[in-house]
PDB file with SEQRES, HELIX, SHEET and CRYST1 records, atoms N, CA, C and O in Angstrom:
SEQRES   1 A   86  ASP GLN ALA GLY GLN TRP ARG VAL GLN CYS VAL PRO LYS          
SEQRES   2 A   86  GLU PRO HIS SER PHE GLN SER ARG LEU PRO LEU PRO GLU          
SEQRES   3 A   86  PRO TRP ARG GLY LEU ARG ASP GLU ALA LEU ASP GLN VAL          
SEQRES   4 A   86  SER GLY ILE PRO GLY CYS ILE PHE VAL HIS THR SER GLY          
SEQRES   5 A   86  PHE ILE GLY GLY HIS HIS THR ARG GLU GLY ALA LEU SER          
SEQRES   6 A   86  MET ALA ARG ALA THR LEU ALA GLN ARG PRO VAL THR LYS          
SEQRES   7 A   86  PRO PRO THR ASN SER LEU ASP GLN                              
HELIX    1 AA1 GLU A   26  TRP A   28  5                                   3    
HELIX    2 AA2 ASP A   33  SER A   40  1                                   8    
HELIX    3 AA3 ARG A   60  ALA A   72  1                                  13    
HELIX    4 AA4 SER A   83  ASP A   85  5                                   3    
SHEET    1 AA1 3 TRP A   6  GLN A   9  0                                        
SHEET    2 AA1 3 ILE A  54  HIS A  57 -1                                        
SHEET    3 AA1 3 CYS A  45  VAL A  48 -1                                        
CRYST1    1.000    1.000    1.000  90.00  90.00  90.00 P 1           1          
ATOM      1  N   ASP A   1     143.757   4.423 191.744  1.00  0.00           N  
ATOM      2  CA  ASP A   1     143.095   5.654 191.346  1.00  0.00           C  
ATOM      3  C   ASP A   1     142.722   5.596 189.866  1.00  0.00           C  
ATOM      4  O   ASP A   1     142.898   4.559 189.227  1.00  0.00           O  
ATOM      5  N   GLN A   2     142.226   6.661 189.331  1.00  0.00           N  
ATOM      6  CA  GLN A   2     141.768   6.673 187.940  1.00  0.00           C  
ATOM      7  C   GLN A   2     142.903   6.553 186.933  1.00  0.00           C  
ATOM      8  O   GLN A   2     142.672   6.190 185.779  1.00  0.00           O  
ATOM      9  N   ALA A   3     144.129   6.856 187.358  1.00  0.00           N  
ATOM     10  CA  ALA A   3     145.291   6.735 186.469  1.00  0.00           C  
ATOM     11  C   ALA A   3     145.931   5.349 186.566  1.00  0.00           C  
ATOM     12  O   ALA A   3     146.951   5.091 185.927  1.00  0.00           O  
ATOM     13  N   GLY A   4     145.336   4.456 187.364  1.00  0.00           N  
ATOM     14  CA  GLY A   4     145.873   3.112 187.522  1.00  0.00           C  
ATOM     15  C   GLY A   4     147.007   3.024 188.518  1.00  0.00           C  
ATOM     16  O   GLY A   4     147.729   2.028 188.550  1.00  0.00           O  
ATOM     17  N   GLN A   5     147.176   4.057 189.333  1.00  0.00           N  
ATOM     18  CA  GLN A   5     148.214   4.061 190.357  1.00  0.00           C  
ATOM     19  C   GLN A   5     147.587   3.663 191.695  1.00  0.00           C  
ATOM     20  O   GLN A   5     146.365   3.639 191.836  1.00  0.00           O  
ATOM     21  N   TRP A   6     148.429   3.355 192.660  1.00  0.00           N  
ATOM     22  CA  TRP A   6     147.966   2.892 193.968  1.00  0.00           C  
ATOM     23  C   TRP A   6     148.430   3.849 195.052  1.00  0.00           C  
ATOM     24  O   TRP A   6     149.484   4.474 194.929  1.00  0.00           O  
ATOM     25  N   ARG A   7     147.643   3.962 196.114  1.00  0.00           N  
ATOM     26  CA  ARG A   7     147.951   4.868 197.219  1.00  0.00           C  
ATOM     27  C   ARG A   7     148.063   4.102 198.533  1.00  0.00           C  
ATOM     28  O   ARG A   7     147.411   3.079 198.741  1.00  0.00           O  
ATOM     29  N   VAL A   8     148.905   4.629 199.405  1.00  0.00           N  
ATOM     30  CA  VAL A   8     149.020   4.174 200.788  1.00  0.00           C  
ATOM     31  C   VAL A   8     148.612   5.367 201.625  1.00  0.00           C  
ATOM     32  O   VAL A   8     149.226   6.430 201.529  1.00  0.00           O  
ATOM     33  N   GLN A   9     147.580   5.208 202.447  1.00  0.00           N  
ATOM     34  CA  GLN A   9     147.113   6.319 203.279  1.00  0.00           C  
ATOM     35  C   GLN A   9     147.118   5.887 204.735  1.00  0.00           C  
ATOM     36  O   GLN A   9     146.646   4.801 205.072  1.00  0.00           O  
ATOM     37  N   CYS A  10     147.648   6.736 205.587  1.00  0.00           N  
ATOM     38  CA  CYS A  10     147.750   6.439 207.009  1.00  0.00           C  
ATOM     39  C   CYS A  10     146.420   6.673 207.714  1.00  0.00           C  
ATOM     40  O   CYS A  10     145.587   7.463 207.271  1.00  0.00           O  
ATOM     41  N   VAL A  11     146.249   5.965 208.820  1.00  0.00           N  
ATOM     42  CA  VAL A  11     145.049   6.091 209.639  1.00  0.00           C  
ATOM     43  C   VAL A  11     145.242   7.268 210.594  1.00  0.00           C  
ATOM     44  O   VAL A  11     146.287   7.365 211.238  1.00  0.00           O  
ATOM     45  N   PRO A  12     144.255   8.167 210.701  1.00  0.00           N  
ATOM     46  CA  PRO A  12     144.398   9.288 211.633  1.00  0.00           C  
ATOM     47  C   PRO A  12     144.315   8.825 213.088  1.00  0.00           C  
ATOM     48  O   PRO A  12     143.713   7.795 213.390  1.00  0.00           O  
ATOM     49  N   LYS A  13     144.931   9.604 213.986  1.00  0.00           N  
ATOM     50  CA  LYS A  13     144.878   9.282 215.412  1.00  0.00           C  
ATOM     51  C   LYS A  13     143.452   9.311 215.934  1.00  0.00           C  
ATOM     52  O   LYS A  13     143.072   8.490 216.768  1.00  0.00           O  
ATOM     53  N   GLU A  14     142.672  10.248 215.446  1.00  0.00           N  
ATOM     54  CA  GLU A  14     141.273  10.398 215.850  1.00  0.00           C  
ATOM     55  C   GLU A  14     140.475  10.802 214.618  1.00  0.00           C  
ATOM     56  O   GLU A  14     141.039  11.329 213.659  1.00  0.00           O  
ATOM     57  N   PRO A  15     139.155  10.555 214.638  1.00  0.00           N  
ATOM     58  CA  PRO A  15     138.347  11.016 213.504  1.00  0.00           C  
ATOM     59  C   PRO A  15     138.535  12.521 213.283  1.00  0.00           C  
ATOM     60  O   PRO A  15     138.586  13.291 214.241  1.00  0.00           O  
ATOM     61  N   HIS A  16     138.635  12.920 212.054  1.00  0.00           N  
ATOM     62  CA  HIS A  16     138.780  14.328 211.648  1.00  0.00           C  
ATOM     63  C   HIS A  16     140.123  14.940 212.055  1.00  0.00           C  
ATOM     64  O   HIS A  16     140.291  16.157 211.980  1.00  0.00           O  
ATOM     65  N   SER A  17     141.085  14.109 212.484  1.00  0.00           N  
ATOM     66  CA  SER A  17     142.413  14.592 212.866  1.00  0.00           C  
ATOM     67  C   SER A  17     143.339  14.568 211.651  1.00  0.00           C  
ATOM     68  O   SER A  17     143.184  13.732 210.761  1.00  0.00           O  
ATOM     69  N   PHE A  18     144.292  15.482 211.623  1.00  0.00           N  
ATOM     70  CA  PHE A  18     145.301  15.491 210.574  1.00  0.00           C  
ATOM     71  C   PHE A  18     146.588  14.811 211.032  1.00  0.00           C  
ATOM     72  O   PHE A  18     147.563  14.778 210.281  1.00  0.00           O  
ATOM     73  N   GLN A  19     146.613  14.266 212.253  1.00  0.00           N  
ATOM     74  CA  GLN A  19     147.775  13.537 212.753  1.00  0.00           C  
ATOM     75  C   GLN A  19     147.577  12.049 212.495  1.00  0.00           C  
ATOM     76  O   GLN A  19     146.509  11.501 212.767  1.00  0.00           O  
ATOM     77  N   SER A  20     148.609  11.404 211.971  1.00  0.00           N  
ATOM     78  CA  SER A  20     148.541   9.978 211.652  1.00  0.00           C  
ATOM     79  C   SER A  20     149.014   9.138 212.825  1.00  0.00           C  
ATOM     80  O   SER A  20     149.898   9.542 213.580  1.00  0.00           O  
ATOM     81  N   ARG A  21     148.414   7.966 212.968  1.00  0.00           N  
ATOM     82  CA  ARG A  21     148.883   7.029 213.992  1.00  0.00           C  
ATOM     83  C   ARG A  21     150.314   6.602 213.703  1.00  0.00           C  
ATOM     84  O   ARG A  21     151.152   6.546 214.603  1.00  0.00           O  
ATOM     85  N   LEU A  22     150.581   6.302 212.441  1.00  0.00           N  
ATOM     86  CA  LEU A  22     151.920   5.892 212.019  1.00  0.00           C  
ATOM     87  C   LEU A  22     152.163   6.435 210.616  1.00  0.00           C  
ATOM     88  O   LEU A  22     151.796   5.790 209.634  1.00  0.00           O  
ATOM     89  N   PRO A  23     152.775   7.612 210.509  1.00  0.00           N  
ATOM     90  CA  PRO A  23     153.032   8.178 209.177  1.00  0.00           C  
ATOM     91  C   PRO A  23     154.089   7.370 208.425  1.00  0.00           C  
ATOM     92  O   PRO A  23     154.843   6.598 209.018  1.00  0.00           O  
ATOM     93  N   LEU A  24     154.125   7.562 207.129  1.00  0.00           N  
ATOM     94  CA  LEU A  24     155.168   6.932 206.325  1.00  0.00           C  
ATOM     95  C   LEU A  24     156.532   7.421 206.820  1.00  0.00           C  
ATOM     96  O   LEU A  24     156.626   8.530 207.347  1.00  0.00           O  
ATOM     97  N   PRO A  25     157.586   6.622 206.663  1.00  0.00           N  
ATOM     98  CA  PRO A  25     158.896   6.949 207.246  1.00  0.00           C  
ATOM     99  C   PRO A  25     159.401   8.349 206.883  1.00  0.00           C  
ATOM    100  O   PRO A  25     159.268   8.805 205.747  1.00  0.00           O  
ATOM    101  N   GLU A  26     159.971   8.998 207.860  1.00  0.00           N  
ATOM    102  CA  GLU A  26     160.474  10.366 207.686  1.00  0.00           C  
ATOM    103  C   GLU A  26     161.457  10.517 206.523  1.00  0.00           C  
ATOM    104  O   GLU A  26     161.361  11.493 205.779  1.00  0.00           O  
ATOM    105  N   PRO A  27     162.403   9.580 206.340  1.00  0.00           N  
ATOM    106  CA  PRO A  27     163.337   9.751 205.214  1.00  0.00           C  
ATOM    107  C   PRO A  27     162.661   9.751 203.839  1.00  0.00           C  
ATOM    108  O   PRO A  27     163.253  10.229 202.871  1.00  0.00           O  
ATOM    109  N   TRP A  28     161.448   9.232 203.733  1.00  0.00           N  
ATOM    110  CA  TRP A  28     160.728   9.185 202.459  1.00  0.00           C  
ATOM    111  C   TRP A  28     159.960  10.467 202.177  1.00  0.00           C  
ATOM    112  O   TRP A  28     159.651  10.762 201.022  1.00  0.00           O  
ATOM    113  N   ARG A  29     159.652  11.219 203.199  1.00  0.00           N  
ATOM    114  CA  ARG A  29     158.724  12.351 203.080  1.00  0.00           C  
ATOM    115  C   ARG A  29     159.261  13.441 202.163  1.00  0.00           C  
ATOM    116  O   ARG A  29     160.411  13.867 202.266  1.00  0.00           O  
ATOM    117  N   GLY A  30     158.386  13.875 201.263  1.00  0.00           N  
ATOM    118  CA  GLY A  30     158.729  14.930 200.322  1.00  0.00           C  
ATOM    119  C   GLY A  30     159.498  14.449 199.101  1.00  0.00           C  
ATOM    120  O   GLY A  30     159.817  15.244 198.217  1.00  0.00           O  
ATOM    121  N   LEU A  31     159.798  13.153 199.044  1.00  0.00           N  
ATOM    122  CA  LEU A  31     160.550  12.624 197.901  1.00  0.00           C  
ATOM    123  C   LEU A  31     159.609  12.123 196.814  1.00  0.00           C  
ATOM    124  O   LEU A  31     158.439  11.832 197.063  1.00  0.00           O  
ATOM    125  N   ARG A  32     160.153  12.031 195.596  1.00  0.00           N  
ATOM    126  CA  ARG A  32     159.390  11.563 194.438  1.00  0.00           C  
ATOM    127  C   ARG A  32     160.257  10.637 193.590  1.00  0.00           C  
ATOM    128  O   ARG A  32     161.486  10.709 193.611  1.00  0.00           O  
ATOM    129  N   ASP A  33     159.596   9.786 192.861  1.00  0.00           N  
ATOM    130  CA  ASP A  33     160.178   9.005 191.774  1.00  0.00           C  
ATOM    131  C   ASP A  33     161.496   8.319 192.159  1.00  0.00           C  
ATOM    132  O   ASP A  33     161.558   7.629 193.176  1.00  0.00           O  
ATOM    133  N   GLU A  34     162.546   8.505 191.351  1.00  0.00           N  
ATOM    134  CA  GLU A  34     163.796   7.771 191.551  1.00  0.00           C  
ATOM    135  C   GLU A  34     164.436   8.048 192.906  1.00  0.00           C  
ATOM    136  O   GLU A  34     165.012   7.145 193.511  1.00  0.00           O  
ATOM    137  N   ALA A  35     164.342   9.283 193.391  1.00  0.00           N  
ATOM    138  CA  ALA A  35     164.915   9.599 194.707  1.00  0.00           C  
ATOM    139  C   ALA A  35     164.219   8.783 195.793  1.00  0.00           C  
ATOM    140  O   ALA A  35     164.871   8.285 196.711  1.00  0.00           O  
ATOM    141  N   LEU A  36     162.910   8.647 195.691  1.00  0.00           N  
ATOM    142  CA  LEU A  36     162.143   7.860 196.662  1.00  0.00           C  
ATOM    143  C   LEU A  36     162.443   6.371 196.504  1.00  0.00           C  
ATOM    144  O   LEU A  36     162.560   5.652 197.497  1.00  0.00           O  
ATOM    145  N   ASP A  37     162.568   5.909 195.264  1.00  0.00           N  
ATOM    146  CA  ASP A  37     162.945   4.508 195.023  1.00  0.00           C  
ATOM    147  C   ASP A  37     164.251   4.179 195.734  1.00  0.00           C  
ATOM    148  O   ASP A  37     164.371   3.146 196.392  1.00  0.00           O  
ATOM    149  N   GLN A  38     165.223   5.066 195.595  1.00  0.00           N  
ATOM    150  CA  GLN A  38     166.552   4.830 196.157  1.00  0.00           C  
ATOM    151  C   GLN A  38     166.517   4.806 197.683  1.00  0.00           C  
ATOM    152  O   GLN A  38     167.100   3.915 198.301  1.00  0.00           O  
ATOM    153  N   VAL A  39     165.846   5.769 198.291  1.00  0.00           N  
ATOM    154  CA  VAL A  39     165.813   5.855 199.753  1.00  0.00           C  
ATOM    155  C   VAL A  39     164.977   4.729 200.359  1.00  0.00           C  
ATOM    156  O   VAL A  39     165.351   4.157 201.383  1.00  0.00           O  
ATOM    157  N   SER A  40     163.847   4.411 199.729  1.00  0.00           N  
ATOM    158  CA  SER A  40     162.948   3.387 200.276  1.00  0.00           C  
ATOM    159  C   SER A  40     163.395   1.972 199.941  1.00  0.00           C  
ATOM    160  O   SER A  40     163.076   1.029 200.666  1.00  0.00           O  
ATOM    161  N   GLY A  41     164.136   1.820 198.838  1.00  0.00           N  
ATOM    162  CA  GLY A  41     164.495   0.487 198.373  1.00  0.00           C  
ATOM    163  C   GLY A  41     163.348  -0.225 197.675  1.00  0.00           C  
ATOM    164  O   GLY A  41     163.402  -1.436 197.464  1.00  0.00           O  
ATOM    165  N   ILE A  42     162.299   0.531 197.311  1.00  0.00           N  
ATOM    166  CA  ILE A  42     161.115  -0.023 196.653  1.00  0.00           C  
ATOM    167  C   ILE A  42     160.992   0.623 195.275  1.00  0.00           C  
ATOM    168  O   ILE A  42     160.603   1.787 195.184  1.00  0.00           O  
ATOM    169  N   PRO A  43     161.311  -0.098 194.206  1.00  0.00           N  
ATOM    170  CA  PRO A  43     161.220   0.486 192.865  1.00  0.00           C  
ATOM    171  C   PRO A  43     159.779   0.802 192.467  1.00  0.00           C  
ATOM    172  O   PRO A  43     158.854   0.070 192.818  1.00  0.00           O  
ATOM    173  N   GLY A  44     159.600   1.899 191.733  1.00  0.00           N  
ATOM    174  CA  GLY A  44     158.282   2.259 191.211  1.00  0.00           C  
ATOM    175  C   GLY A  44     157.491   3.229 192.058  1.00  0.00           C  
ATOM    176  O   GLY A  44     156.314   3.470 191.791  1.00  0.00           O  
ATOM    177  N   CYS A  45     158.124   3.791 193.081  1.00  0.00           N  
ATOM    178  CA  CYS A  45     157.422   4.767 193.924  1.00  0.00           C  
ATOM    179  C   CYS A  45     157.111   6.029 193.121  1.00  0.00           C  
ATOM    180  O   CYS A  45     157.821   6.368 192.174  1.00  0.00           O  
ATOM    181  N   ILE A  46     156.049   6.712 193.511  1.00  0.00           N  
ATOM    182  CA  ILE A  46     155.670   7.965 192.861  1.00  0.00           C  
ATOM    183  C   ILE A  46     155.952   9.150 193.776  1.00  0.00           C  
ATOM    184  O   ILE A  46     156.597  10.111 193.359  1.00  0.00           O  
ATOM    185  N   PHE A  47     155.476   9.093 195.023  1.00  0.00           N  
ATOM    186  CA  PHE A  47     155.680  10.209 195.945  1.00  0.00           C  
ATOM    187  C   PHE A  47     155.325   9.792 197.365  1.00  0.00           C  
ATOM    188  O   PHE A  47     154.651   8.785 197.582  1.00  0.00           O  
ATOM    189  N   VAL A  48     155.791  10.586 198.330  1.00  0.00           N  
ATOM    190  CA  VAL A  48     155.284  10.576 199.706  1.00  0.00           C  
ATOM    191  C   VAL A  48     155.106  12.037 200.092  1.00  0.00           C  
ATOM    192  O   VAL A  48     156.018  12.847 199.926  1.00  0.00           O  
ATOM    193  N   HIS A  49     153.932  12.365 200.604  1.00  0.00           N  
ATOM    194  CA  HIS A  49     153.625  13.731 201.036  1.00  0.00           C  
ATOM    195  C   HIS A  49     154.603  14.156 202.131  1.00  0.00           C  
ATOM    196  O   HIS A  49     155.111  13.313 202.870  1.00  0.00           O  
ATOM    197  N   THR A  50     154.863  15.440 202.234  1.00  0.00           N  
ATOM    198  CA  THR A  50     155.834  15.946 203.219  1.00  0.00           C  
ATOM    199  C   THR A  50     155.437  15.646 204.660  1.00  0.00           C  
ATOM    200  O   THR A  50     156.306  15.576 205.529  1.00  0.00           O  
ATOM    201  N   SER A  51     154.153  15.467 204.932  1.00  0.00           N  
ATOM    202  CA  SER A  51     153.730  15.116 206.294  1.00  0.00           C  
ATOM    203  C   SER A  51     153.712  13.610 206.515  1.00  0.00           C  
ATOM    204  O   SER A  51     153.580  13.154 207.651  1.00  0.00           O  
ATOM    205  N   GLY A  52     153.845  12.828 205.438  1.00  0.00           N  
ATOM    206  CA  GLY A  52     153.878  11.373 205.554  1.00  0.00           C  
ATOM    207  C   GLY A  52     152.520  10.708 205.660  1.00  0.00           C  
ATOM    208  O   GLY A  52     152.449   9.518 205.967  1.00  0.00           O  
ATOM    209  N   PHE A  53     151.433  11.441 205.416  1.00  0.00           N  
ATOM    210  CA  PHE A  53     150.109  10.831 205.578  1.00  0.00           C  
ATOM    211  C   PHE A  53     149.666  10.019 204.366  1.00  0.00           C  
ATOM    212  O   PHE A  53     148.755   9.198 204.477  1.00  0.00           O  
ATOM    213  N   ILE A  54     150.293  10.232 203.215  1.00  0.00           N  
ATOM    214  CA  ILE A  54     149.906   9.504 202.008  1.00  0.00           C  
ATOM    215  C   ILE A  54     151.111   9.350 201.087  1.00  0.00           C  
ATOM    216  O   ILE A  54     152.011  10.190 201.059  1.00  0.00           O  
ATOM    217  N   GLY A  55     151.100   8.253 200.337  1.00  0.00           N  
ATOM    218  CA  GLY A  55     152.135   8.016 199.344  1.00  0.00           C  
ATOM    219  C   GLY A  55     151.534   7.303 198.151  1.00  0.00           C  
ATOM    220  O   GLY A  55     150.421   6.782 198.223  1.00  0.00           O  
ATOM    221  N   GLY A  56     152.268   7.283 197.059  1.00  0.00           N  
ATOM    222  CA  GLY A  56     151.775   6.644 195.847  1.00  0.00           C  
ATOM    223  C   GLY A  56     152.796   5.724 195.223  1.00  0.00           C  
ATOM    224  O   GLY A  56     154.003   5.909 195.378  1.00  0.00           O  
ATOM    225  N   HIS A  57     152.291   4.721 194.511  1.00  0.00           N  
ATOM    226  CA  HIS A  57     153.141   3.758 193.817  1.00  0.00           C  
ATOM    227  C   HIS A  57     152.464   3.360 192.516  1.00  0.00           C  
ATOM    228  O   HIS A  57     151.245   3.467 192.381  1.00  0.00           O  
ATOM    229  N   HIS A  58     153.258   2.903 191.567  1.00  0.00           N  
ATOM    230  CA  HIS A  58     152.716   2.492 190.269  1.00  0.00           C  
ATOM    231  C   HIS A  58     151.978   1.156 190.330  1.00  0.00           C  
ATOM    232  O   HIS A  58     151.121   0.891 189.487  1.00  0.00           O  
ATOM    233  N   THR A  59     152.298   0.300 191.325  1.00  0.00           N  
ATOM    234  CA  THR A  59     151.685  -1.031 191.382  1.00  0.00           C  
ATOM    235  C   THR A  59     151.071  -1.306 192.751  1.00  0.00           C  
ATOM    236  O   THR A  59     151.433  -0.693 193.755  1.00  0.00           O  
ATOM    237  N   ARG A  60     150.135  -2.245 192.756  1.00  0.00           N  
ATOM    238  CA  ARG A  60     149.508  -2.673 194.012  1.00  0.00           C  
ATOM    239  C   ARG A  60     150.563  -3.269 194.944  1.00  0.00           C  
ATOM    240  O   ARG A  60     150.618  -2.923 196.125  1.00  0.00           O  
ATOM    241  N   GLU A  61     151.403  -4.168 194.413  1.00  0.00           N  
ATOM    242  CA  GLU A  61     152.432  -4.805 195.236  1.00  0.00           C  
ATOM    243  C   GLU A  61     153.413  -3.788 195.802  1.00  0.00           C  
ATOM    244  O   GLU A  61     153.853  -3.917 196.944  1.00  0.00           O  
ATOM    245  N   GLY A  62     153.755  -2.785 195.014  1.00  0.00           N  
ATOM    246  CA  GLY A  62     154.646  -1.739 195.502  1.00  0.00           C  
ATOM    247  C   GLY A  62     154.018  -0.938 196.627  1.00  0.00           C  
ATOM    248  O   GLY A  62     154.688  -0.607 197.604  1.00  0.00           O  
ATOM    249  N   ALA A  63     152.730  -0.623 196.496  1.00  0.00           N  
ATOM    250  CA  ALA A  63     152.023   0.102 197.557  1.00  0.00           C  
ATOM    251  C   ALA A  63     151.971  -0.741 198.824  1.00  0.00           C  
ATOM    252  O   ALA A  63     152.145  -0.223 199.927  1.00  0.00           O  
ATOM    253  N   LEU A  64     151.731  -2.046 198.667  1.00  0.00           N  
ATOM    254  CA  LEU A  64     151.735  -2.936 199.830  1.00  0.00           C  
ATOM    255  C   LEU A  64     153.121  -3.000 200.464  1.00  0.00           C  
ATOM    256  O   LEU A  64     153.237  -3.063 201.688  1.00  0.00           O  
ATOM    257  N   SER A  65     154.169  -2.982 199.650  1.00  0.00           N  
ATOM    258  CA  SER A  65     155.542  -2.967 200.185  1.00  0.00           C  
ATOM    259  C   SER A  65     155.799  -1.696 200.984  1.00  0.00           C  
ATOM    260  O   SER A  65     156.452  -1.736 202.027  1.00  0.00           O  
ATOM    261  N   MET A  66     155.288  -0.572 200.498  1.00  0.00           N  
ATOM    262  CA  MET A  66     155.428   0.688 201.238  1.00  0.00           C  
ATOM    263  C   MET A  66     154.709   0.590 202.582  1.00  0.00           C  
ATOM    264  O   MET A  66     155.238   1.029 203.603  1.00  0.00           O  
ATOM    265  N   ALA A  67     153.508   0.016 202.586  1.00  0.00           N  
ATOM    266  CA  ALA A  67     152.749  -0.133 203.830  1.00  0.00           C  
ATOM    267  C   ALA A  67     153.465  -1.072 204.793  1.00  0.00           C  
ATOM    268  O   ALA A  67     153.571  -0.779 205.984  1.00  0.00           O  
ATOM    269  N   ARG A  68     153.953  -2.188 204.287  1.00  0.00           N  
ATOM    270  CA  ARG A  68     154.659  -3.149 205.148  1.00  0.00           C  
ATOM    271  C   ARG A  68     155.932  -2.540 205.739  1.00  0.00           C  
ATOM    272  O   ARG A  68     156.224  -2.736 206.919  1.00  0.00           O  
ATOM    273  N   ALA A  69     156.682  -1.811 204.933  1.00  0.00           N  
ATOM    274  CA  ALA A  69     157.909  -1.172 205.427  1.00  0.00           C  
ATOM    275  C   ALA A  69     157.583  -0.141 206.500  1.00  0.00           C  
ATOM    276  O   ALA A  69     158.334   0.013 207.464  1.00  0.00           O  
ATOM    277  N   THR A  70     156.471   0.563 206.340  1.00  0.00           N  
ATOM    278  CA  THR A  70     156.047   1.539 207.343  1.00  0.00           C  
ATOM    279  C   THR A  70     155.669   0.832 208.635  1.00  0.00           C  
ATOM    280  O   THR A  70     156.076   1.258 209.715  1.00  0.00           O  
ATOM    281  N   LEU A  71     154.895  -0.243 208.537  1.00  0.00           N  
ATOM    282  CA  LEU A  71     154.500  -0.997 209.730  1.00  0.00           C  
ATOM    283  C   LEU A  71     155.710  -1.587 210.445  1.00  0.00           C  
ATOM    284  O   LEU A  71     155.716  -1.678 211.672  1.00  0.00           O  
ATOM    285  N   ALA A  72     156.722  -1.983 209.703  1.00  0.00           N  
ATOM    286  CA  ALA A  72     157.925  -2.566 210.301  1.00  0.00           C  
ATOM    287  C   ALA A  72     158.701  -1.557 211.136  1.00  0.00           C  
ATOM    288  O   ALA A  72     159.466  -1.957 212.013  1.00  0.00           O  
ATOM    289  N   GLN A  73     158.529  -0.263 210.892  1.00  0.00           N  
ATOM    290  CA  GLN A  73     159.267   0.752 211.647  1.00  0.00           C  
ATOM    291  C   GLN A  73     158.514   1.245 212.879  1.00  0.00           C  
ATOM    292  O   GLN A  73     159.007   2.115 213.596  1.00  0.00           O  
ATOM    293  N   ARG A  74     157.311   0.693 213.134  1.00  0.00           N  
ATOM    294  CA  ARG A  74     156.541   1.161 214.292  1.00  0.00           C  
ATOM    295  C   ARG A  74     157.213   0.716 215.585  1.00  0.00           C  
ATOM    296  O   ARG A  74     157.846  -0.339 215.629  1.00  0.00           O  
ATOM    297  N   PRO A  75     157.076   1.517 216.633  1.00  0.00           N  
ATOM    298  CA  PRO A  75     157.670   1.142 217.914  1.00  0.00           C  
ATOM    299  C   PRO A  75     156.942  -0.063 218.513  1.00  0.00           C  
ATOM    300  O   PRO A  75     155.731  -0.214 218.357  1.00  0.00           O  
ATOM    301  N   VAL A  76     157.687  -0.896 219.186  1.00  0.00           N  
ATOM    302  CA  VAL A  76     157.100  -2.061 219.846  1.00  0.00           C  
ATOM    303  C   VAL A  76     156.485  -1.596 221.157  1.00  0.00           C  
ATOM    304  O   VAL A  76     157.131  -0.918 221.956  1.00  0.00           O  
ATOM    305  N   THR A  77     155.241  -1.965 221.366  1.00  0.00           N  
ATOM    306  CA  THR A  77     154.563  -1.602 222.609  1.00  0.00           C  
ATOM    307  C   THR A  77     154.061  -2.858 223.291  1.00  0.00           C  
ATOM    308  O   THR A  77     153.744  -3.854 222.640  1.00  0.00           O  
ATOM    309  N   LYS A  78     153.994  -2.796 224.606  1.00  0.00           N  
ATOM    310  CA  LYS A  78     153.467  -3.918 225.376  1.00  0.00           C  
ATOM    311  C   LYS A  78     151.946  -3.854 225.354  1.00  0.00           C  
ATOM    312  O   LYS A  78     151.367  -2.768 225.389  1.00  0.00           O  
ATOM    313  N   PRO A  79     151.294  -5.019 225.296  1.00  0.00           N  
ATOM    314  CA  PRO A  79     149.832  -4.994 225.375  1.00  0.00           C  
ATOM    315  C   PRO A  79     149.407  -4.550 226.768  1.00  0.00           C  
ATOM    316  O   PRO A  79     150.137  -4.769 227.734  1.00  0.00           O  
ATOM    317  N   PRO A  80     148.233  -3.928 226.885  1.00  0.00           N  
ATOM    318  CA  PRO A  80     147.776  -3.505 228.208  1.00  0.00           C  
ATOM    319  C   PRO A  80     147.576  -4.712 229.110  1.00  0.00           C  
ATOM    320  O   PRO A  80     147.150  -5.776 228.660  1.00  0.00           O  
ATOM    321  N   THR A  81     147.887  -4.535 230.380  1.00  0.00           N  
ATOM    322  CA  THR A  81     147.683  -5.623 231.334  1.00  0.00           C  
ATOM    323  C   THR A  81     146.265  -5.548 231.872  1.00  0.00           C  
ATOM    324  O   THR A  81     145.702  -4.469 232.056  1.00  0.00           O  
ATOM    325  N   ASN A  82     145.721  -6.690 232.111  1.00  0.00           N  
ATOM    326  CA  ASN A  82     144.379  -6.790 232.663  1.00  0.00           C  
ATOM    327  C   ASN A  82     144.519  -7.044 234.155  1.00  0.00           C  
ATOM    328  O   ASN A  82     145.116  -8.044 234.554  1.00  0.00           O  
ATOM    329  N   SER A  83     143.989  -6.172 234.975  1.00  0.00           N  
ATOM    330  CA  SER A  83     144.131  -6.301 236.426  1.00  0.00           C  
ATOM    331  C   SER A  83     143.494  -7.582 236.941  1.00  0.00           C  
ATOM    332  O   SER A  83     143.848  -8.039 238.027  1.00  0.00           O  
ATOM    333  N   LEU A  84     142.569  -8.175 236.202  1.00  0.00           N  
ATOM    334  CA  LEU A  84     141.933  -9.418 236.632  1.00  0.00           C  
ATOM    335  C   LEU A  84     142.859 -10.616 236.457  1.00  0.00           C  
ATOM    336  O   LEU A  84     142.652 -11.651 237.091  1.00  0.00           O  
ATOM    337  N   ASP A  85     143.880 -10.492 235.604  1.00  0.00           N  
ATOM    338  CA  ASP A  85     144.810 -11.596 235.361  1.00  0.00           C  
ATOM    339  C   ASP A  85     145.890 -11.696 236.427  1.00  0.00           C  
ATOM    340  O   ASP A  85     146.642 -12.670 236.444  1.00  0.00           O  
ATOM    341  N   GLN A  86     145.984 -10.742 237.293  1.00  0.00           N  
ATOM    342  CA  GLN A  86     147.081 -10.734 238.279  1.00  0.00           C  
ATOM    343  C   GLN A  86     146.725 -11.479 239.524  1.00  0.00           C  
ATOM    344  O   GLN A  86     147.536 -11.565 240.446  1.00  0.00           O  
TER     345      GLN A  86                                                      
END                                                                             
């Protein structure tokens, strides 16, 4: 952003939706600064919105760490089966 900080923003479930496909982890939501650093284990965090749709970090690498940690908590799903393969 213009202040030199980095953001992690979740993808909405549908266009114009306020629901995220995978929001930032619930324990991080509503936290800021040192409290967020401690809970997330990622130093340099700035905030995570209470709904988990966006978060901020002081560095690019930190923002990527937040994104990777969020992706790591997603539920494992099976790929769709193709009826032609059976």
